[in-house]
MDTraj code that builds the backbone (N, CA, C; nanometers):
import mdtraj as md
import numpy as np

residues = "MET SER THR LEU PRO ASP PRO SER LEU GLY ASN THR ASP LEU THR ARG ARG GLU ALA ILE LYS ARG ALA ALA LEU PHE LEU GLY VAL ALA LEU SER PRO SER ILE LEU ARG GLY ALA LEU ALA ALA ALA ALA GLY PRO LEU GLN ASN VAL ALA ALA LYS PRO LEU GLY ASN ALA GLN ARG ALA THR ILE ALA ALA ALA VAL GLU ARG ILE ILE PRO ARG THR ASP THR PRO GLY ALA ILE ASP VAL GLY VAL PRO ALA PHE ILE ASP VAL LEU TYR GLY SER TYR LEU THR GLU GLU GLU LYS THR GLN LEU GLU ARG GLY LEU GLN ARG ILE GLN ASP ARG SER GLN THR VAL HIS ARG ARG ASP PHE THR ASN LEU ALA ALA GLU GLN GLN ASP ASP VAL LEU ARG ARG LEU ALA GLU SER ALA ASP ALA THR ASP ALA TYR CYS PHE GLN GLN LEU ARG GLN LEU THR VAL VAL GLY TYR PHE THR SER LYS PRO VAL GLY THR THR VAL LEU GLN TYR ASP PRO VAL PRO ALA ARG TYR GLN GLY ASP ILE PRO LEU SER GLU VAL GLY LYS SER ALA TRP TYR MET SER".split()
xyz = np.array([
    [-0.8743, 1.2214, -4.5954],
    [-0.9679, 1.2569, -4.4894],
    [-1.0396, 1.3861, -4.5273],
    [-1.1685, 1.3894, -4.5101],
    [-1.2474, 1.5060, -4.5474],
    [-1.2258, 1.6198, -4.4489],
    [-1.2195, 1.7405, -4.5001],
    [-1.2057, 1.8578, -4.4134],
    [-1.3383, 1.9312, -4.4003],
    [-1.4452, 1.8737, -4.4573],
    [-1.5759, 1.9372, -4.4472],
    [-1.6299, 1.9221, -4.3065],
    [-1.7012, 2.0219, -4.2566],
    [-1.7564, 2.0100, -4.1216],
    [-1.8591, 1.8997, -4.1123],
    [-1.8658, 1.8377, -3.9976],
    [-1.9648, 1.7341, -3.9709],
    [-2.1001, 1.8015, -3.9533],
    [-2.1980, 1.7715, -4.0423],
    [-2.3276, 1.8383, -4.0333],
    [-2.4029, 1.8061, -3.9052],
    [-2.3638, 1.7003, -3.8349],
    [-2.4343, 1.6659, -3.7116],
    [-2.3946, 1.7565, -3.5961],
    [-2.2865, 1.8323, -3.6126],
    [-2.2415, 1.9204, -3.5054],
    [-2.3103, 2.0544, -3.5156],
    [-2.3444, 2.1099, -3.4020],
    [-2.4060, 2.2423, -3.4010],
    [-2.3014, 2.3503, -3.4188],
    [-2.3469, 2.4740, -3.4419],
    [-2.2549, 2.5859, -3.4589],
    [-2.1691, 2.6084, -3.3353],
    [-2.2238, 2.5834, -3.2155],
    [-2.1462, 2.6021, -3.0941],
    [-2.0280, 2.5076, -3.0924],
    [-2.0496, 2.3796, -3.1323],
    [-1.9413, 2.2832, -3.1366],
    [-1.8336, 2.3281, -3.2342],
    [-1.8756, 2.3724, -3.3512],
    [-1.7793, 2.4159, -3.4515],
    [-1.7008, 2.5358, -3.4014],
    [-1.7681, 2.6289, -3.3400],
    [-1.7015, 2.7467, -3.2882],
    [-1.6009, 2.7073, -3.1805],
    [-1.6415, 2.6222, -3.0889],
    [-1.5521, 2.5816, -2.9812],
    [-1.4345, 2.5006, -3.0366],
    [-1.4616, 2.4129, -3.1332],
    [-1.3527, 2.3354, -3.1929],
    [-1.2529, 2.4270, -3.2623],
    [-1.3027, 2.5267, -3.3327],
    [-1.2143, 2.6226, -3.3983],
    [-1.1336, 2.6990, -3.2943],
    [-1.1968, 2.7359, -3.1847],
    [-1.1263, 2.8074, -3.0781],
    [-1.0174, 2.7201, -3.0164],
    [-1.0453, 2.5918, -2.9990],
    [-0.9453, 2.5001, -2.9440],
    [-0.8262, 2.4894, -3.0392],
    [-0.8545, 2.4804, -3.1688],
    [-0.7450, 2.4755, -3.2671],
    [-0.6601, 2.6017, -3.2589],
    [-0.7251, 2.7157, -3.2476],
    [-0.6514, 2.8428, -3.2387],
    [-0.5686, 2.8487, -3.1121],
    [-0.6248, 2.8009, -3.0031],
    [-0.5507, 2.8014, -2.8766],
    [-0.4279, 2.7114, -2.8858],
    [-0.4440, 2.5938, -2.9466],
    [-0.3313, 2.5016, -2.9621],
    [-0.2230, 2.5629, -3.0506],
    [-0.2638, 2.6301, -3.1571],
    [-0.1664, 2.6966, -3.2441],
    [-0.0953, 2.8088, -3.1696],
    [-0.1700, 2.8832, -3.0908],
    [-0.1119, 2.9924, -3.0127],
    [-0.0082, 2.9387, -2.9152],
    [-0.0391, 2.8260, -2.8505],
    [0.0512, 2.7686, -2.7523],
    [0.1678, 2.6954, -2.8177],
    [0.1474, 2.6476, -2.9405],
    [0.2522, 2.5727, -3.0080],
    [0.2733, 2.4349, -2.9492],
    [0.1711, 2.3794, -2.8852],
    [0.1813, 2.2474, -2.8241],
    [0.0541, 2.1683, -2.8519],
    [0.0663, 2.0365, -2.8375],
    [-0.0520, 1.9518, -2.8450],
    [-0.1203, 1.9556, -2.7088],
    [-0.2503, 1.9730, -2.7100],
    [-0.3247, 1.9784, -2.5841],
    [-0.3499, 1.8381, -2.5321],
    [-0.3502, 1.8237, -2.4007],
    [-0.3734, 1.6924, -2.3420],
    [-0.5186, 1.6508, -2.3665],
    [-0.5430, 1.5190, -2.3777],
    [-0.6811, 1.4711, -2.3997],
    [-0.7776, 1.5171, -2.2923],
    [-0.7332, 1.5272, -2.1665],
    [-0.8226, 1.5688, -2.0591],
    [-0.8641, 1.7146, -2.0743],
    [-0.7740, 1.8000, -2.1197],
    [-0.8088, 1.9407, -2.1429],
    [-0.9051, 1.9508, -2.2607],
    [-0.8800, 1.8733, -2.3651],
    [-0.9701, 1.8729, -2.4811],
    [-1.1104, 1.8272, -2.4421],
    [-1.1186, 1.7198, -2.3625],
    [-1.2498, 1.6696, -2.3184],
    [-1.3253, 1.7761, -2.2414],
    [-1.2566, 1.8430, -2.1503],
    [-1.3213, 1.9466, -2.0708],
    [-1.3685, 2.0634, -2.1560],
    [-1.2838, 2.1062, -2.2498],
    [-1.3199, 2.2195, -2.3354],
    [-1.4375, 2.1848, -2.4252],
    [-1.4391, 2.0645, -2.4789],
    [-1.5497, 2.0235, -2.5662],
    [-1.6781, 1.9997, -2.4854],
    [-1.6645, 1.9524, -2.3632],
    [-1.7831, 1.9324, -2.2785],
    [-1.8487, 2.0659, -2.2475],
    [-1.7689, 2.1710, -2.2400],
    [-1.8238, 2.3033, -2.2113],
    [-1.9156, 2.3506, -2.3238],
    [-1.8980, 2.2945, -2.4429],
    [-1.9826, 2.3330, -2.5561],
    [-2.1272, 2.2893, -2.5345],
    [-2.1461, 2.1833, -2.4563],
    [-2.2807, 2.1307, -2.4344],
    [-2.3580, 2.2108, -2.3309],
    [-2.2908, 2.2972, -2.2607],
    [-2.3574, 2.3769, -2.1576],
    [-2.2624, 2.4025, -2.0431],
    [-2.3101, 2.4645, -1.9373],
    [-2.2231, 2.4951, -1.8241],
    [-2.1612, 2.3684, -1.7661],
    [-2.0323, 2.3738, -1.7396],
    [-1.9636, 2.2600, -1.6807],
    [-1.9979, 2.2500, -1.5326],
    [-2.0206, 2.1287, -1.4866],
    [-2.0483, 2.1059, -1.3456],
    [-1.9280, 2.0372, -1.2829],
    [-1.8811, 2.0903, -1.1726],
    [-1.7664, 2.0304, -1.1048],
    [-1.8157, 1.9227, -1.0096],
    [-1.7762, 1.7983, -1.0373],
    [-1.8164, 1.6873, -0.9508],
    [-1.6946, 1.6331, -0.8765],
    [-1.6033, 1.7228, -0.8430],
    [-1.4780, 1.6822, -0.7809],
    [-1.5007, 1.6213, -0.6437],
    [-1.4330, 1.5077, -0.6213],
    [-1.4313, 1.4511, -0.4871],
    [-1.3357, 1.5339, -0.4011],
    [-1.2352, 1.5934, -0.4650],
    [-1.1358, 1.6733, -0.3939],
    [-1.1183, 1.8050, -0.4706],
    [-1.2004, 1.9048, -0.4400],
    [-1.1889, 2.0315, -0.5130],
    [-1.0648, 2.1091, -0.4706],
    [-1.0283, 2.2074, -0.5504],
    [-0.9185, 2.2969, -0.5147],
    [-0.9554, 2.3746, -0.3883],
    [-0.8561, 2.4063, -0.3095],
    [-0.8789, 2.4847, -0.1891],
    [-0.8930, 2.6331, -0.2222],
    [-0.9422, 2.7102, -0.1252],
    [-0.9626, 2.8531, -0.1472],
    [-0.8328, 2.9261, -0.1810],
    [-0.7246, 2.8916, -0.1114],
    [-0.5958, 2.9565, -0.1387],
    [-0.5474, 2.9225, -0.2799],
    [-0.5681, 2.7976, -0.3233],
    [-0.5287, 2.7576, -0.4591],
    [-0.6109, 2.8326, -0.5635],
    [-0.7412, 2.8465, -0.5376],
    [-0.8271, 2.9214, -0.6304],
    [-0.7824, 3.0673, -0.6414],
    [-0.7472, 3.1260, -0.5278],
    [-0.7031, 3.2657, -0.5288],
    [-0.5731, 3.2807, -0.6081],
    [-0.4820, 3.1858, -0.5931],
    [-0.3558, 3.1900, -0.6679],
    [-0.3822, 3.1760, -0.8167],
    [-0.4726, 3.0853, -0.8538],
    [-0.5080, 3.0670, -0.9949],
    [-0.5662, 3.1957, -1.0511],
    [-0.6584, 3.2567, -0.9781],
    [-0.7225, 3.3793, -1.0268],
    [-0.6191, 3.4891, -1.0506],
    [-0.5278, 3.5060, -0.9556],
    [-0.4249, 3.6096, -0.9709],
    [-0.3322, 3.5784, -1.0878],
    [-0.2939, 3.4511, -1.1018],
    [-0.1995, 3.4127, -1.2075],
    [-0.2603, 3.4247, -1.3470],
    [-0.3838, 3.3774, -1.3639],
    [-0.4430, 3.3810, -1.4988],
    [-0.4676, 3.5243, -1.5444],
    [-0.4947, 3.6126, -1.4489],
    [-0.5165, 3.7526, -1.4860],
    [-0.3862, 3.8191, -1.5294],
    [-0.2729, 3.7676, -1.4824],
    [-0.1438, 3.8195, -1.5294],
    [-0.1073, 3.7565, -1.6640],
    [-0.1525, 3.6348, -1.6885],
    [-0.1241, 3.5690, -1.8168],
    [-0.2056, 3.6346, -1.9278],
    [-0.3346, 3.6594, -1.9032],
    [-0.4203, 3.7315, -1.9992],
    [-0.4929, 3.8415, -1.9225],
    [-0.4265, 3.9576, -1.9084],
    [-0.4892, 4.0669, -1.8329],
    [-0.5964, 4.1388, -1.9137],
    [-0.6812, 4.2105, -1.8441],
    [-0.7830, 4.2919, -1.9106],
    [-0.7144, 4.4108, -1.9788],
    [-0.7483, 4.4330, -2.1038],
    [-0.7013, 4.5505, -2.1786],
    [-0.8263, 4.6117, -2.2400],
    [-0.8241, 4.6336, -2.3726],
    [-0.9470, 4.6762, -2.4385],
    [-1.0365, 4.5555, -2.4668],
    [-0.9868, 4.4368, -2.4351],
    [-1.0660, 4.3135, -2.4430],
    [-1.0740, 4.2543, -2.3020],
    [-1.1685, 4.1642, -2.2766],
    [-1.1813, 4.1059, -2.1425],
    [-1.0556, 4.0297, -2.1018],
    [-1.0289, 4.0277, -1.9726],
    [-0.9192, 3.9483, -1.9189],
    [-0.9667, 3.8086, -1.8836],
    [-0.8725, 3.7263, -1.8376],
    [-0.9051, 3.5866, -1.8052],
    [-1.0116, 3.5760, -1.6967],
    [-1.0055, 3.6634, -1.5975],
    [-1.1066, 3.6581, -1.4911],
    [-1.2434, 3.6978, -1.5450],
    [-1.2461, 3.7967, -1.6343],
    [-1.3738, 3.8450, -1.6890],
    [-1.4535, 3.7355, -1.7592],
    [-1.3837, 3.6395, -1.8202],
    [-1.4538, 3.5366, -1.8975],
    [-1.4635, 3.4034, -1.8223],
    [-1.4247, 3.4027, -1.6934],
    [-1.4452, 3.2830, -1.6117],
    [-1.3382, 3.1763, -1.6200],
    [-1.2154, 3.2135, -1.6553],
    [-1.1087, 3.1137, -1.6659],
    [-1.0799, 3.0436, -1.5327],
    [-1.0767, 3.1144, -1.4185],
    [-1.0520, 3.0414, -1.2929],
    [-1.1550, 2.9304, -1.2667],
    [-1.2817, 2.9588, -1.2940],
    [-1.3854, 2.8556, -1.2742],
    [-1.3663, 2.7408, -1.3727],
    [-1.3267, 2.7728, -1.4961],
    [-1.2993, 2.6697, -1.5977],
    [-1.1883, 2.5764, -1.5491],
    [-1.0796, 2.6339, -1.4970],
    [-0.9684, 2.5526, -1.4478],
    [-1.0123, 2.4692, -1.3281],
    [-1.0925, 2.5268, -1.2404],
    [-1.1419, 2.4540, -1.1228],
    [-1.2229, 2.3319, -1.1651],
    [-1.3083, 2.3498, -1.2648],
    [-1.3905, 2.2374, -1.3120],
    [-1.3040, 2.1324, -1.3816],
    [-1.2084, 2.1769, -1.4632],
    [-1.1186, 2.0810, -1.5271],
    [-1.0425, 2.0002, -1.4226],
    [-0.9965, 2.0683, -1.3195],
    [-0.9247, 2.0005, -1.2112],
    [-1.0152, 1.8961, -1.1451],
    [-1.1376, 1.9342, -1.1172],
    [-1.2274, 1.8450, -1.0458],
    [-1.2823, 1.7304, -1.1274],
    [-1.2993, 1.7515, -1.2576],
    [-1.3734, 1.6520, -1.3355],
    [-1.3015, 1.5935, -1.4572],
    [-1.1925, 1.6542, -1.5020],
    [-1.1336, 1.6094, -1.6284],
    [-0.9843, 1.5777, -1.6233],
    [-0.9071, 1.6473, -1.5421],
    [-0.7631, 1.6229, -1.5388],
    [-0.7326, 1.4864, -1.4788],
    [-0.6250, 1.4252, -1.5265],
    [-0.5803, 1.2981, -1.4688],
    [-0.5201, 1.3261, -1.3305],
    [-0.5013, 1.2211, -1.2533],
    [-0.4412, 1.2380, -1.1206],
    [-0.3024, 1.3005, -1.1322],
    [-0.2273, 1.2597, -1.2316],
    [-0.0936, 1.3158, -1.2518],
    [-0.1009, 1.4654, -1.2848],
    [-0.1970, 1.5030, -1.3694],
    [-0.2131, 1.6446, -1.4045],
    [-0.2594, 1.7271, -1.2850],
    [-0.3459, 1.6686, -1.2026],
    [-0.3900, 1.7385, -1.0815],
    [-0.2721, 1.7637, -0.9877],
    [-0.1910, 1.6585, -0.9682],
    [-0.0734, 1.6714, -0.8820],
    [0.0207, 1.7778, -0.9367],
    [0.0372, 1.7797, -1.0677],
    [0.1252, 1.8779, -1.1301],
    [0.0726, 2.0199, -1.1104],
    [-0.0591, 2.0383, -1.1237],
    [-0.1181, 2.1710, -1.1028],
    [-0.1005, 2.2153, -0.9577],
    [-0.1256, 2.1250, -0.8640],
    [-0.1056, 2.1568, -0.7217],
    [0.0393, 2.1953, -0.6954],
    [0.1315, 2.1180, -0.7528],
    [0.2742, 2.1461, -0.7351],
    [0.3088, 2.2828, -0.7954],
    [0.2505, 2.3133, -0.9111],
    [0.2771, 2.4414, -0.9758],
    [0.2286, 2.5585, -0.8924],
    [0.1097, 2.5458, -0.8348],
    [0.0559, 2.6525, -0.7503],
    [0.1426, 2.6720, -0.6257],
    [0.1926, 2.5598, -0.5716],
    [0.2811, 2.5700, -0.4552],
    [0.4132, 2.6357, -0.4927],
    [0.4640, 2.6063, -0.6111],
    [0.5902, 2.6677, -0.6559],
    [0.5734, 2.8178, -0.6777],
    [0.4569, 2.8571, -0.7252],
    [0.4301, 3.0012, -0.7405],
    [0.4369, 3.0684, -0.6035],
    [0.3723, 3.0068, -0.5026],
    [0.3738, 3.0631, -0.3677],
    [0.5150, 3.0629, -0.3089],
    [0.5864, 2.9529, -0.3279],
    [0.7229, 2.9434, -0.2738],
    [0.8134, 3.0497, -0.3356],
    [0.8052, 3.0655, -0.4654],
    [0.8884, 3.1643, -0.5346],
    [0.8512, 3.3054, -0.4903],
    [0.7239, 3.3292, -0.4706],
    [0.6764, 3.4590, -0.4254],
    [0.7325, 3.4918, -0.2869],
    [0.7292, 3.3947, -0.1971],
    [0.7812, 3.4147, -0.0617],
    [0.9328, 3.4333, -0.0623],
    [1.0019, 3.3556, -0.1457],
    [1.1478, 3.3635, -0.1517],
    [1.1952, 3.4979, -0.2054],
    [1.1329, 3.5435, -0.3135],
    [1.1795, 3.6655, -0.3806],
    [1.1195, 3.7924, -0.3200],
    [0.9897, 3.7890, -0.2884],
    [0.9205, 3.9116, -0.2464],
    [0.8701, 3.9087, -0.1011],
    [0.8871, 3.7940, -0.0334],
    [0.8475, 3.7804, 0.1079],
    [0.6989, 3.8038, 0.1330],
    [0.6175, 3.7759, 0.0337],
    [0.4719, 3.7918, 0.0481],
    [0.4014, 3.6841, -0.0340],
    [0.2736, 3.6579, 0.0001],
    [0.1926, 3.5662, -0.0805],
    [0.1751, 3.6242, -0.2204],
    [0.1637, 3.5359, -0.3168],
    [0.1501, 3.5773, -0.4571],
    [0.0292, 3.6690, -0.4765],
    [-0.0809, 3.6373, -0.4101],
    [-0.2031, 3.7161, -0.4283],
    [-0.1912, 3.8570, -0.3715],
    [-0.0931, 3.8810, -0.2845],
    [-0.0743, 4.0130, -0.2230],
    [0.0323, 4.0969, -0.2931],
    [0.0892, 4.0459, -0.4005],
    [0.1932, 4.1189, -0.4734],
    [0.1321, 4.2176, -0.5714],
    [0.2080, 4.3203, -0.6044],
    [0.1687, 4.4118, -0.7118],
    [0.1771, 4.3363, -0.8444],
    [0.1082, 4.3865, -0.9460],
    [0.1036, 4.3192, -1.0766],
    [0.2437, 4.2943, -1.1326],
    [0.3339, 4.3928, -1.1216],
    [0.4696, 4.3774, -1.1746],
    [0.5455, 4.2666, -1.1007],
    [0.5218, 4.2544, -0.9710],
    [0.5868, 4.1490, -0.8932],
    [0.5307, 4.0119, -0.9301],
    [0.3997, 4.0046, -0.9521],
    [0.3404, 3.8780, -0.9961],
    [0.3977, 3.8376, -1.1315],
    [0.4114, 3.9344, -1.2214],
    [0.4726, 3.9066, -1.3516],
    [0.6142, 3.8521, -1.3332],
    [0.6883, 3.9107, -1.2405],
    [0.8254, 3.8675, -1.2135],
    [0.8296, 3.7223, -1.1680],
    [0.7399, 3.6862, -1.0765],
    [0.7347, 3.5478, -1.0261],
    [0.7034, 3.4511, -1.1393],
    [0.6024, 3.4827, -1.2195],
    [0.5649, 3.3936, -1.3298],
    [0.6757, 3.3853, -1.4346],
    [0.7406, 3.4976, -1.4618],
    [0.8510, 3.4982, -1.5595],
    [0.9661, 3.4103, -1.5106],
    [0.9962, 3.4184, -1.3819],
    [1.1044, 3.3362, -1.3262],
    [1.0724, 3.1871, -1.3397],
    [0.9475, 3.1515, -1.3168],
    [0.9089, 3.0107, -1.3351],
    [0.9207, 2.9694, -1.4803],
    [0.8691, 3.0535, -1.5701],
    [0.8697, 3.0198, -1.7133],
    [1.0108, 3.0052, -1.7674],
    [1.1036, 3.0868, -1.7162],
    [1.2406, 3.0874, -1.7681],
    [1.3365, 3.0048, -1.6845],
    [1.2830, 2.9345, -1.5851],
    [1.3669, 2.8572, -1.4939],
    [1.4411, 2.7449, -1.5657],
    [1.5645, 2.7209, -1.5215],
    [1.6419, 2.6077, -1.5741],
    [1.5868, 2.4762, -1.5191],
    [1.5109, 2.4848, -1.4115],
    [1.4469, 2.3671, -1.3531],
    [1.3273, 2.3294, -1.4398],
    [1.3341, 2.2125, -1.5004],
    [1.2290, 2.1693, -1.5936],
    [1.0928, 2.1604, -1.5258],
    [1.0906, 2.1261, -1.3977],
    [0.9627, 2.1155, -1.3266],
    [0.8970, 2.2525, -1.3141],
    [0.9761, 2.3546, -1.2804],
    [0.9218, 2.4906, -1.2731],
    [0.8644, 2.5334, -1.4074],
    [0.9430, 2.5132, -1.5127],
    [0.9001, 2.5539, -1.6467],
    [0.7729, 2.4809, -1.6873],
    [0.7635, 2.3513, -1.6556],
    [0.6449, 2.2738, -1.6917],
    [0.5231, 2.3210, -1.6130],
    [0.5437, 2.3546, -1.4857],
    [0.4319, 2.4035, -1.4033],
    [0.3707, 2.5281, -1.4660],
    [0.4577, 2.6202, -1.5079],
    [0.4069, 2.7421, -1.5711],
    [0.3390, 2.7084, -1.7037],
    [0.3984, 2.6189, -1.7815],
    [0.3429, 2.5823, -1.9113],
    [0.2033, 2.5225, -1.8969],
    [0.1829, 2.4386, -1.7959],
    [0.0515, 2.3785, -1.7732],
    [-0.0520, 2.4854, -1.7392],
    [-0.0163, 2.5776, -1.6499],
    [-0.1095, 2.6834, -1.6119],
    [-0.1402, 2.7734, -1.7312],
    [-0.0402, 2.8040, -1.8096],
    [-0.0596, 2.8868, -1.9288],
    [-0.1516, 2.8158, -2.0289],
    [-0.1311, 2.6860, -2.0454],
    [-0.2143, 2.6079, -2.1379],
    [-0.3604, 2.6088, -2.0932],
    [-0.3842, 2.5847, -1.9656],
    [-0.5213, 2.5857, -1.9134],
    [-0.5848, 2.7238, -1.9299],
    [-0.5056, 2.8275, -1.9068],
    [-0.5562, 2.9647, -1.9178],
    [-0.5953, 2.9979, -2.0606],
    [-0.5079, 2.9685, -2.1549],
    [-0.5337, 3.0036, -2.2948],
    [-0.6524, 2.9248, -2.3496],
    [-0.6602, 2.7958, -2.3186],
    [-0.7736, 2.7155, -2.3661],
    [-0.9036, 2.7666, -2.3039],
    [-0.9028, 2.7922, -2.1740],
    [-1.0222, 2.8445, -2.1082],
    [-1.0649, 2.9783, -2.1663],
    [-0.9683, 3.0622, -2.1968],
    [-0.9978, 3.1952, -2.2500],
    [-1.0563, 3.1876, -2.3909],
    [-0.9866, 3.1180, -2.4802],
    [-1.0295, 3.1161, -2.6200],
    [-1.1536, 3.0323, -2.6459],
    [-1.1887, 2.9447, -2.5518],
    [-1.3101, 2.8654, -2.5707],
    [-1.4292, 2.9225, -2.4944],
    [-1.4096, 3.0353, -2.4279],
    [-1.5216, 3.0977, -2.3561],
    [-1.6158, 3.1660, -2.4546],
    [-1.7420, 3.1696, -2.4185],
    [-1.8417, 3.2322, -2.5055],
    [-1.8156, 3.3816, -2.5272],
    [-1.7819, 3.4587, -2.4217],
    [-1.7572, 3.6014, -2.4457],
    [-1.6451, 3.6275, -2.5459],
    [-1.5376, 3.5500, -2.5382],
    [-1.4261, 3.5705, -2.6315],
    [-1.4655, 3.5257, -2.7711],
    [-1.5357, 3.4131, -2.7800],
    [-1.5779, 3.3636, -2.9113],
    [-1.6717, 3.4577, -2.9837],
    [-1.7564, 3.5268, -2.9080],
    [-1.8563, 3.6124, -2.9735],
    [-1.8132, 3.7574, -2.9884],
    [-1.7229, 3.8055, -2.9011],
    [-1.6860, 3.9466, -2.9102],
    [-1.5422, 3.9721, -2.9522],
    [-1.4499, 3.8831, -2.9149],
    [-1.3085, 3.9049, -2.9481],
    [-1.2720, 3.8373, -3.0788],
    [-1.3002, 3.7059, -3.0881],
    [-1.2674, 3.6336, -3.2112],
    [-1.3649, 3.6674, -3.3227],
    [-1.4885, 3.7009, -3.2864],
    [-1.5934, 3.7336, -3.3830],
    [-1.6002, 3.6298, -3.4947],
    [-1.6101, 3.5042, -3.4543],
    [-1.6180, 3.3942, -3.5498],
    [-1.7481, 3.4012, -3.6269],
    [-1.7390, 3.4002, -3.7571],
    [-1.8570, 3.4056, -3.8438],
    [-1.8576, 3.2812, -3.9310],
    [-1.9367, 3.1782, -3.8957],
    [-1.9338, 3.0536, -3.9719],
    [-1.9833, 3.0696, -4.1153],
    [-2.0626, 3.1722, -4.1427],
    [-2.1101, 3.1956, -4.2794],
    [-2.0786, 3.3413, -4.3148],
    [-1.9619, 3.3647, -4.3771],
    [-1.9268, 3.5029, -4.4091],
    [-2.0177, 3.5591, -4.5185],
    [-2.0004, 3.6867, -4.5463],
    [-2.0816, 3.7524, -4.6492],
    [-2.0688, 3.6805, -4.7826],
    [-2.1682, 3.6972, -4.8688],
    [-2.1682, 3.6268, -4.9973],
    [-2.0576, 3.6788, -5.0887],
    [-2.0174, 3.5953, -5.1802],
    [-1.9123, 3.6321, -5.2751],
    [-1.9738, 3.6942, -5.3993],
    [-1.9231, 3.8099, -5.4393],
    [-1.9623, 3.8741, -5.5638],
    [-1.8333, 3.9096, -5.6356],
    [-1.8042, 3.8406, -5.7431],
    [-1.6753, 3.8547, -5.8098],
    [-1.6602, 3.9748, -5.8999],
    [-1.7665, 4.0205, -5.9599],
    [-1.7550, 4.1273, -6.0590],
    [-1.8422, 4.2449, -6.0163],
    [-1.7832, 4.3354, -5.9369],
    [-1.8574, 4.4508, -5.8873],
    [-1.7933, 4.5769, -5.9441],
    [-1.8724, 4.6661, -6.0026],
    [-1.8155, 4.7917, -6.0532],
    [-1.7528, 4.8709, -5.9386],
    [-1.6377, 4.9304, -5.9663],
    [-1.5661, 5.0081, -5.8670],
    [-1.6519, 5.1220, -5.8119],
    [-1.7395, 5.1760, -5.8951],
    [-1.8245, 5.2868, -5.8504],
    [-1.9180, 5.2444, -5.7364],
    [-1.9463, 5.1111, -5.7230],
    [-2.0349, 5.0626, -5.6168],
    [-1.9622, 5.0411, -5.4846],
    [-1.8318, 5.0140, -5.4916],
    [-1.7584, 4.9833, -5.3692],
    [-1.6628, 5.0939, -5.3281],
    [-1.6406, 5.1893, -5.4116],
    [-1.5485, 5.2996, -5.3788],
    [-1.4063, 5.2599, -5.4083],
    [-1.3167, 5.3548, -5.3945],
    [-1.1758, 5.3291, -5.4228],
    [-1.1094, 5.2689, -5.2997],
    [-1.0241, 5.1692, -5.3235],
    [-0.9508, 5.1073, -5.2155],
    [-0.8037, 5.1401, -5.2295],
    [-0.7343, 5.1482, -5.1185],
    [-0.5929, 5.1840, -5.1208],
    [-0.5110, 5.0837, -5.2022],
    [-0.5476, 4.9553, -5.1933],
    [-0.4693, 4.8546, -5.2645],
    [-0.4938, 4.8595, -5.4139],
    [-0.6072, 4.9194, -5.4550],
    [-0.6411, 4.9237, -5.5976],
    [-0.5656, 5.0381, -5.6672],
    [-0.5445, 5.1478, -5.5966],
    [-0.4834, 5.2643, -5.6574],
    [-0.3319, 5.2458, -5.6691],
    [-0.2745, 5.2920, -5.7802],
    [-0.1300, 5.2763, -5.7982],
    [-0.0564, 5.4004, -5.7558],
])
top = md.Topology()
chain = top.add_chain()
for i, resn in enumerate(residues, 1):
    res = top.add_residue(resn, chain, resSeq=i)
    for name in ("N", "CA", "C"):
        top.add_atom(name, md.element.get_by_symbol(name[0]), res)
traj = md.Trajectory(xyz[None], top)
């Protein structure tokens, strides 16, 4: 099988495909076909949510709070900065299977239930450290359903983040055509490098 890029694909497609590969490697899992379809559709332009049953406001708020704890803002943009909550909302409405939608709804409810049980408050009203605690408890839970709920949300977050245009252009700095190769350059032209000196 050829590993050469398909010349019919534009640079945006190649960049997004590379970002999807990186996200899958980062997660260490195979991405579901519905997530792949949604991420690749985003390459063609802004995704439109045609959901017959969109996420509710409380679910959206929980997603926004959770994704920002999964990829918080540091010296690089956080998940909210690059539109991950909207990406997940569109995937839910237009690309996820019914089973995946049910699983996401169940996961959001488990986040709220765990938040109420441990901290007696809604997840969105918790301090950042408390939100981290709730998500960590789900991720490390012996209950396979809890662990899977967190894994699904993490997968959606990472794919949405790494396939966003701001991350692709400023964080990953993908350069499809790197600088030209010059094999024989006098040291006086490039200066001394630490690896060259003994």
